[in-house]
N, C-alpha and C positions, 0 to 999 in steps of 0.2 A: 696705696689709696688711689693714685692716678690710674693704675692698671685696672682697678675695679670699675672706675668710672668709664674707662675706655671699653671694657667688656660689656658693661650695661648699655652704653650708647650703641655699640656694634650690634648687640642683640636686638635693640629697639629698631634700628635701621633695617636690619635683615628681616625682622617680622613685618615691618611696614611694606618692604619691597615684595615679600611673599603675598601679602594681602592684596597689593595692587595687581600683581600678576594673576592672582586667582580671580579677581573681579574683572580683569580685562579680557578674559577668554570669551570667545564668541558664544552667544547664547544658542542653545540647541533649538532648532526649529521643530515645532510639534509635527507629528506624523500626519495629522489631518489637514495641514496646510499644504496646498499644491501650487506649483507655479502656474501663472496664468499666461497664455500665449499673447503675443502682441497682436494688435488688430491687423497689421500689415503682413502677417506671416503667410497668409494664403495667396497674396498677390505677388506675382513675379514680374512686375512692370519695370524693374530696374535695369534690365539688359536689353 
């Protein structure tokens, strides 16, 4: 009986961990979203 409870608890924890890992993946950025240049990119006043 104790072994059955342990197996069920282990499967529950494993399933919860897999769900967390799946939801923690970085979202895919859509193709139509482009990076915007900084406003200071064209100026070379730093040197």
